[in-house]
Phi, psi and omega in degrees: 000135179293134181291155176297321181302317181292325176295316180293320179296319180295318179295318180300315179301316179293322180296313180298321180296332182271347183284140171285159185306320182293317179293319179298316179297320179293318179298316180295322178295322179293319178299315180297322180296317179295318180299316180296319180291322182294329182295342183263001187249131175276131184238157172295132182225185181302133181094342178281162172271125182291127177301135179285161178198162170225123183222154177280142175271188185295344179256006180086004179280132179283126183238128178249147176296315181299323178295322179286325179292336177295341180263340184154188180295161180233134169258116188243135178227149172245131178226159186287320180159167180292347177283343184269116183297329177293326178290318181293324174298321179293315179301317181292324180293317180287330177296326180294338179254009184300324178295318180291324175300317180298324179293338175270007180077016185262148174257139179254125179228135177234136187239137172218165178278006180297155172295164179300321179298316179292323177297319178297320178295320177298315180297319180293313183299325185257006177053047184281143182253009183232176184279128170250125189255148181257117182255083184302127179069013180059032184300317181286316179302327179295322180291336177270001178073033188250354190271138172223149181270128178296118179282169184309321180296317180294318179298318179298319179295312182296321178293322177299326180273000175088021182255104180268092185294333178298325177281315184295320184260354177068030179209153179283345181281126179266063176260145181224150175274146169291130177303133184208158177218145181221145166248124188240126179288160181303335178275005176093356180286137174278117181258346174210132180222138177215118176221132185216128180293342177282120190294343181262016175241114184230161175296131181286129178307324179297328179292322177296317178297319179298319179295324180292340180276350182286140179297331182299341178284345187234082185306321181294317180293321180298316179298322180295321180294321181291320181291329180284339179280000000 
């Protein structure tokens, strides 16, 4: 199976090739700006306890992290929105492993600041089989240390590309989450974390599957193995 990283790199190469010089220069400036802002932000990482939350999914059903952890581990992701091609590639990649995640007893949740209506449209367009949650005002993403405010250059770029975030996210604030992925054990511990201000760098689905195979994710099984030894 082709890795998500190779898909994102291939799309990036094609995108850059199609950009006019002015747009490319603006895009590169925005990337550098995000990297600088991200360096100043403390984020939830491996070994931390994942902050709990309750958010509506694309069908309006309230979904809580603690409720899903009561059933088993959770693979959690934050994405910018269905308008972002790097995000849609990521959503489709994790959807392809959703069956295998389920066989490991894991729940897959993806969060964006889009309105519920926009989240539902994203799920329909990409034929997603899992819950996409709407984080109004990036309240949850903020607790994970992922939020950054789109500066004038970034806003100008997004508007040039036709992305009206005030409509998509239902707020005048042009705040966005840093794309991130987490594997969370049933006791709430983060056992794998990946957050990168570069929009074309995402947690590899294979890495999430590898983390789910670790005994540390299953305290009861780990205890049984130690007692039998």
